[in-house]
N, C-alpha and C positions, 0 to 999 in steps of 0.2 A: 260450469267448471272450467277453470283455466287449463290451458295446455301446458306441457312441461317446459317449453321454451319460455313462455311468459313468466312462469314461476321462477325459473333459473335466472332469467334476465332481471327480474325485480330483486332477487337476492344479490346478484352481482352488482347491481347499481346502488344498493343501499349498504347492506352489512359487510359484504366483501370489500367494498371500497373503504369502509371504516376500518376493517381489520388490517388491510394492506397499509393504510396511512399510519395506523398505530404501530405496526411492525417497522415501517421505515423510520418513524421518529424514534422508536426505541433503539434501533440499530445505530442511528446517528448519535444519540446520546451515549450509548455504550462505547462507541468507537472514540468519541471525543471527551470521555470522562477524564477528570484531572489525573488520576493515577495511571493512565495508559501510556504516558509519554515514554517511560523507560522501555516498556514492551515494544512500542512502535520503533523506537531508536534501535533496539537490538535486532528487530526483524529487518530493518533497513540495512544494517551492517552485516547480516548473516551471509551474504554472498561473498564478502571479502574475508571471512573468518579464516579460511585455509590458504589465502593468497600470500606469496612471499612479500616481504616489505619492499618498498620502492628502492631502486638503486640510486646512489649519489651520482651527481654529474648531470648528464643530459636526461636521464630517466628512461632511456630506451632499453637499457639493459642488454645491449649487444655483446656477444662474446668477444673479448679482446678490445673493447671500446676504449679509445684514447681521447674522447671528446670531453675532457675536464674543462670547467670554466677557466678562462684566462685570468691571470692576476691583473687587476686594473692599475697597478703601480708601475 
């Protein structure tokens, strides 16, 4: 009779490796499916959803900022 370690080692080397490989491939295919682009774009912009819009001029948004771009003419 085999000991428990050998049985679990055989299971991990064969079926568990196959199961983890199939799970990895399934997760990759699910993440890169054609219809997921909008979902991923929305998730990427989620941190900026409540941010104020950028300030014109230098962009630093300092109170009382006078650093407007100079007129090139």
